[in-house]
N, CA, C and O atoms as a GROMACS GRO file, in nm:
protein
  260
    1UNK      N    1  -7.218 -13.428  -3.820
    1UNK     CA    2  -7.138 -13.520  -3.755
    1UNK      C    3  -7.118 -13.501  -3.616
    1UNK      O    4  -7.098 -13.391  -3.566
    2UNK      N    5  -7.125 -13.631  -3.540
    2UNK     CA    6  -7.106 -13.604  -3.398
    2UNK      C    7  -6.967 -13.664  -3.364
    2UNK      O    8  -6.930 -13.774  -3.404
    3UNK      N    9  -6.897 -13.587  -3.290
    3UNK     CA   10  -6.758 -13.620  -3.238
    3UNK      C   11  -6.767 -13.658  -3.097
    3UNK      O   12  -6.836 -13.585  -3.025
    4UNK      N   13  -6.711 -13.756  -3.047
    4UNK     CA   14  -6.713 -13.809  -2.915
    4UNK      C   15  -6.571 -13.838  -2.872
    4UNK      O   16  -6.490 -13.876  -2.957
    5UNK      N   17  -6.535 -13.820  -2.736
    5UNK     CA   18  -6.427 -13.888  -2.690
    5UNK      C   19  -6.457 -13.987  -2.576
    5UNK      O   20  -6.512 -13.943  -2.475
    6UNK      N   21  -6.427 -14.104  -2.583
    6UNK     CA   22  -6.450 -14.217  -2.499
    6UNK      C   23  -6.314 -14.273  -2.417
    6UNK      O   24  -6.235 -14.359  -2.455
    7UNK      N   25  -6.314 -14.216  -2.324
    7UNK     CA   26  -6.170 -14.254  -2.234
    7UNK      C   27  -6.155 -14.381  -2.216
    7UNK      O   28  -6.038 -14.419  -2.214
    8UNK      N   29  -6.253 -14.475  -2.200
    8UNK     CA   30  -6.254 -14.615  -2.153
    8UNK      C   31  -6.235 -14.705  -2.274
    8UNK      O   32  -6.213 -14.826  -2.261
    9UNK      N   33  -6.244 -14.638  -2.408
    9UNK     CA   34  -6.219 -14.721  -2.521
    9UNK      C   35  -6.058 -14.756  -2.527
    9UNK      O   36  -5.973 -14.676  -2.563
   10UNK      N   37  -6.036 -14.879  -2.488
   10UNK     CA   38  -5.885 -14.915  -2.479
   10UNK      C   39  -5.841 -15.007  -2.583
   10UNK      O   40  -5.719 -15.015  -2.598
   11UNK      N   41  -5.920 -15.084  -2.664
   11UNK     CA   42  -5.875 -15.161  -2.755
   11UNK      C   43  -5.986 -15.186  -2.867
   11UNK      O   44  -6.101 -15.142  -2.860
   12UNK      N   45  -5.937 -15.264  -2.972
   12UNK     CA   46  -6.025 -15.297  -3.084
   12UNK      C   47  -6.157 -15.358  -3.050
   12UNK      O   48  -6.255 -15.328  -3.118
   13UNK      N   49  -6.167 -15.452  -2.938
   13UNK     CA   50  -6.292 -15.491  -2.886
   13UNK      C   51  -6.378 -15.397  -2.837
   13UNK      O   52  -6.500 -15.406  -2.855
   14UNK      N   53  -6.322 -15.295  -2.768
   14UNK     CA   54  -6.400 -15.192  -2.722
   14UNK      C   55  -6.457 -15.125  -2.833
   14UNK      O   56  -6.580 -15.117  -2.830
   15UNK      N   57  -6.395 -15.072  -2.936
   15UNK     CA   58  -6.436 -15.009  -3.060
   15UNK      C   59  -6.543 -15.086  -3.122
   15UNK      O   60  -6.647 -15.029  -3.155
   16UNK      N   61  -6.524 -15.231  -3.144
   16UNK     CA   62  -6.634 -15.289  -3.187
   16UNK      C   63  -6.756 -15.284  -3.101
   16UNK      O   64  -6.860 -15.257  -3.161
   17UNK      N   65  -6.763 -15.301  -2.993
   17UNK     CA   66  -6.873 -15.279  -2.888
   17UNK      C   67  -6.935 -15.146  -2.911
   17UNK      O   68  -7.057 -15.134  -2.922
   18UNK      N   69  -6.854 -15.045  -2.918
   18UNK     CA   70  -6.917 -14.915  -2.915
   18UNK      C   71  -6.979 -14.892  -3.061
   18UNK      O   72  -7.088 -14.836  -3.073
   19UNK      N   73  -6.910 -14.935  -3.166
   19UNK     CA   74  -6.983 -14.951  -3.288
   19UNK      C   75  -7.103 -15.004  -3.285
   19UNK      O   76  -7.196 -14.934  -3.327
   20UNK      N   77  -7.128 -15.128  -3.240
   20UNK     CA   78  -7.242 -15.211  -3.230
   20UNK      C   79  -7.359 -15.134  -3.156
   20UNK      O   80  -7.475 -15.133  -3.197
   21UNK      N   81  -7.310 -15.063  -3.032
   21UNK     CA   82  -7.412 -14.975  -2.960
   21UNK      C   83  -7.472 -14.873  -3.045
   21UNK      O   84  -7.592 -14.850  -3.029
   22UNK      N   85  -7.409 -14.812  -3.128
   22UNK     CA   86  -7.442 -14.696  -3.215
   22UNK      C   87  -7.524 -14.762  -3.329
   22UNK      O   88  -7.630 -14.712  -3.365
   23UNK      N   89  -7.476 -14.869  -3.385
   23UNK     CA   90  -7.544 -14.922  -3.491
   23UNK      C   91  -7.682 -14.978  -3.444
   23UNK      O   92  -7.782 -14.966  -3.515
   24UNK      N   93  -7.684 -15.040  -3.322
   24UNK     CA   94  -7.828 -15.075  -3.272
   24UNK      C   95  -7.922 -14.954  -3.266
   24UNK      O   96  -8.041 -14.974  -3.286
   25UNK      N   97  -7.883 -14.842  -3.243
   25UNK     CA   98  -7.978 -14.724  -3.231
   25UNK      C   99  -8.007 -14.671  -3.382
   25UNK      O  100  -8.121 -14.649  -3.424
   26UNK      N  101  -7.904 -14.656  -3.447
   26UNK     CA  102  -7.919 -14.613  -3.581
   26UNK      C  103  -7.847 -14.699  -3.685
   26UNK      O  104  -7.729 -14.680  -3.712
   27UNK      N  105  -7.935 -14.814  -3.756
   27UNK     CA  106  -7.871 -14.887  -3.844
   27UNK      C  107  -7.792 -14.827  -3.958
   27UNK      O  108  -7.704 -14.890  -4.019
   28UNK      N  109  -7.827 -14.699  -3.986
   28UNK     CA  110  -7.789 -14.640  -4.103
   28UNK      C  111  -7.665 -14.551  -4.077
   28UNK      O  112  -7.607 -14.496  -4.170
   29UNK      N  113  -7.631 -14.541  -3.957
   29UNK     CA  114  -7.522 -14.444  -3.910
   29UNK      C  115  -7.386 -14.500  -3.971
   29UNK      O  116  -7.363 -14.619  -3.992
   30UNK      N  117  -7.302 -14.397  -3.994
   30UNK     CA  118  -7.156 -14.435  -4.015
   30UNK      C  119  -7.082 -14.398  -3.900
   30UNK      O  120  -7.089 -14.292  -3.839
   31UNK      N  121  -6.995 -14.516  -3.872
   31UNK     CA  122  -6.914 -14.510  -3.733
   31UNK      C  123  -6.789 -14.525  -3.768
   31UNK      O  124  -6.755 -14.607  -3.854
   32UNK      N  125  -6.698 -14.439  -3.698
   32UNK     CA  126  -6.555 -14.462  -3.711
   32UNK      C  127  -6.494 -14.441  -3.566
   32UNK      O  128  -6.463 -14.330  -3.522
   33UNK      N  129  -6.480 -14.569  -3.494
   33UNK     CA  130  -6.421 -14.574  -3.364
   33UNK      C  131  -6.274 -14.606  -3.356
   33UNK      O  132  -6.234 -14.715  -3.398
   34UNK      N  133  -6.196 -14.521  -3.307
   34UNK     CA  134  -6.061 -14.539  -3.306
   34UNK      C  135  -5.994 -14.553  -3.156
   34UNK      O  136  -5.993 -14.456  -3.080
   35UNK      N  137  -5.945 -14.666  -3.124
   35UNK     CA  138  -5.903 -14.692  -2.988
   35UNK      C  139  -5.776 -14.604  -2.968
   35UNK      O  140  -5.756 -14.560  -2.855
   36UNK      N  141  -5.692 -14.576  -3.061
   36UNK     CA  142  -5.569 -14.524  -3.023
   36UNK      C  143  -5.586 -14.374  -2.978
   36UNK      O  144  -5.512 -14.321  -2.895
   37UNK      N  145  -5.693 -14.307  -3.042
   37UNK     CA  146  -5.706 -14.181  -3.013
   37UNK      C  147  -5.828 -14.148  -2.906
   37UNK      O  148  -5.850 -14.038  -2.854
   38UNK      N  149  -5.906 -14.280  -2.886
   38UNK     CA  150  -6.019 -14.279  -2.806
   38UNK      C  151  -6.144 -14.187  -2.869
   38UNK      O  152  -6.237 -14.149  -2.798
   39UNK      N  153  -6.137 -14.161  -2.990
   39UNK     CA  154  -6.233 -14.062  -3.053
   39UNK      C  155  -6.337 -14.154  -3.148
   39UNK      O  156  -6.300 -14.252  -3.212
   40UNK      N  157  -6.464 -14.106  -3.145
   40UNK     CA  158  -6.561 -14.179  -3.221
   40UNK      C  159  -6.635 -14.062  -3.312
   40UNK      O  160  -6.696 -13.965  -3.265
   41UNK      N  161  -6.616 -14.091  -3.444
   41UNK     CA  162  -6.701 -14.002  -3.534
   41UNK      C  163  -6.825 -14.071  -3.580
   41UNK      O  164  -6.822 -14.183  -3.631
   42UNK      N  165  -6.933 -14.004  -3.560
   42UNK     CA  166  -7.065 -14.061  -3.591
   42UNK      C  167  -7.144 -13.984  -3.693
   42UNK      O  168  -7.181 -13.869  -3.671
   43UNK      N  169  -7.171 -14.047  -3.803
   43UNK     CA  170  -7.257 -13.970  -3.902
   43UNK      C  171  -7.399 -14.026  -3.887
   43UNK      O  172  -7.422 -14.142  -3.919
   44UNK      N  173  -7.497 -13.942  -3.836
   44UNK     CA  174  -7.634 -13.965  -3.819
   44UNK      C  175  -7.702 -13.858  -3.808
   44UNK      O  176  -7.644 -13.753  -3.779
   45UNK      N  177  -7.865 -13.863  -3.831
   45UNK     CA  178  -7.945 -13.760  -3.809
   45UNK      C  179  -7.999 -13.759  -3.657
   45UNK      O  180  -8.070 -13.665  -3.620
   46UNK      N  181  -7.966 -13.859  -3.574
   46UNK     CA  182  -8.004 -13.864  -3.444
   46UNK      C  183  -7.942 -13.773  -3.351
   46UNK      O  184  -7.828 -13.732  -3.370
   47UNK      N  185  -8.016 -13.738  -3.246
   47UNK     CA  186  -7.944 -13.660  -3.157
   47UNK      C  187  -7.831 -13.722  -3.091
   47UNK      O  188  -7.834 -13.840  -3.055
   48UNK      N  189  -7.711 -13.629  -3.071
   48UNK     CA  190  -7.598 -13.680  -2.997
   48UNK      C  191  -7.631 -13.740  -2.855
   48UNK      O  192  -7.567 -13.839  -2.819
   49UNK      N  193  -7.722 -13.690  -2.776
   49UNK     CA  194  -7.753 -13.725  -2.643
   49UNK      C  195  -7.813 -13.874  -2.642
   49UNK      O  196  -7.802 -13.936  -2.536
   50UNK      N  197  -7.866 -13.927  -2.733
   50UNK     CA  198  -7.925 -14.053  -2.744
   50UNK      C  199  -7.790 -14.145  -2.728
   50UNK      O  200  -7.778 -14.229  -2.639
   51UNK      N  201  -7.699 -14.117  -2.820
   51UNK     CA  202  -7.584 -14.199  -2.828
   51UNK      C  203  -7.495 -14.190  -2.712
   51UNK      O  204  -7.428 -14.288  -2.680
   52UNK      N  205  -7.488 -14.063  -2.638
   52UNK     CA  206  -7.412 -14.066  -2.520
   52UNK      C  207  -7.477 -14.139  -2.414
   52UNK      O  208  -7.413 -14.206  -2.332
   53UNK      N  209  -7.619 -14.125  -2.413
   53UNK     CA  210  -7.677 -14.208  -2.277
   53UNK      C  211  -7.664 -14.368  -2.307
   53UNK      O  212  -7.646 -14.450  -2.216
   54UNK      N  213  -7.676 -14.400  -2.436
   54UNK     CA  214  -7.659 -14.538  -2.442
   54UNK      C  215  -7.514 -14.583  -2.433
   54UNK      O  216  -7.496 -14.689  -2.375
   55UNK      N  217  -7.424 -14.528  -2.474
   55UNK     CA  218  -7.272 -14.553  -2.440
   55UNK      C  219  -7.252 -14.553  -2.301
   55UNK      O  220  -7.184 -14.645  -2.255
   56UNK      N  221  -7.300 -14.463  -2.220
   56UNK     CA  222  -7.278 -14.449  -2.086
   56UNK      C  223  -7.337 -14.555  -2.009
   56UNK      O  224  -7.274 -14.607  -1.917
   57UNK      N  225  -7.468 -14.595  -2.044
   57UNK     CA  226  -7.538 -14.702  -1.985
   57UNK      C  227  -7.455 -14.846  -2.005
   57UNK      O  228  -7.468 -14.936  -1.922
   58UNK      N  229  -7.384 -14.859  -2.100
   58UNK     CA  230  -7.308 -14.965  -2.142
   58UNK      C  231  -7.164 -14.973  -2.077
   58UNK      O  232  -7.100 -15.079  -2.084
   59UNK      N  233  -7.115 -14.868  -2.018
   59UNK     CA  234  -7.006 -14.872  -1.943
   59UNK      C  235  -6.898 -14.780  -2.042
   59UNK      O  236  -6.776 -14.795  -2.027
   60UNK      N  237  -6.942 -14.701  -2.125
   60UNK     CA  238  -6.850 -14.628  -2.217
   60UNK      C  239  -6.890 -14.477  -2.198
   60UNK      O  240  -6.934 -14.420  -2.298
   61UNK      N  241  -6.879 -14.406  -2.079
   61UNK     CA  242  -6.915 -14.273  -2.085
   61UNK      C  243  -6.847 -14.197  -2.189
   61UNK      O  244  -6.727 -14.218  -2.211
   62UNK      N  245  -6.911 -14.113  -2.253
   62UNK     CA  246  -6.845 -14.028  -2.364
   62UNK      C  247  -6.852 -13.886  -2.359
   62UNK      O  248  -6.959 -13.827  -2.344
   63UNK      N  249  -6.735 -13.825  -2.373
   63UNK     CA  250  -6.754 -13.680  -2.350
   63UNK      C  251  -6.753 -13.611  -2.497
   63UNK      O  252  -6.690 -13.668  -2.586
   64UNK      N  253  -6.820 -13.495  -2.524
   64UNK     CA  254  -6.829 -13.424  -2.658
   64UNK      C  255  -6.706 -13.362  -2.668
   64UNK      O  256  -6.643 -13.323  -2.570
   65UNK      N  257  -6.660 -13.351  -2.804
   65UNK     CA  258  -6.538 -13.265  -2.819
   65UNK      C  259  -6.559 -13.131  -2.850
   65UNK      O  260  -6.463 -13.056  -2.863
   0.00000   0.00000   0.00000
């Protein structure tokens, strides 16, 4: 499981956008994005760096936990 903190995730709309970015990379991923804690849990076989790069490019830089 990949755990990330996304400081710019401020609302449910952000969480939906972040979830879509992740699912566009891995359609089989399981994603739990919680704007109240600014945490994202991703279950995927792909490398964490791929998700972090895509999120950063979209304006949601992520920090590993």
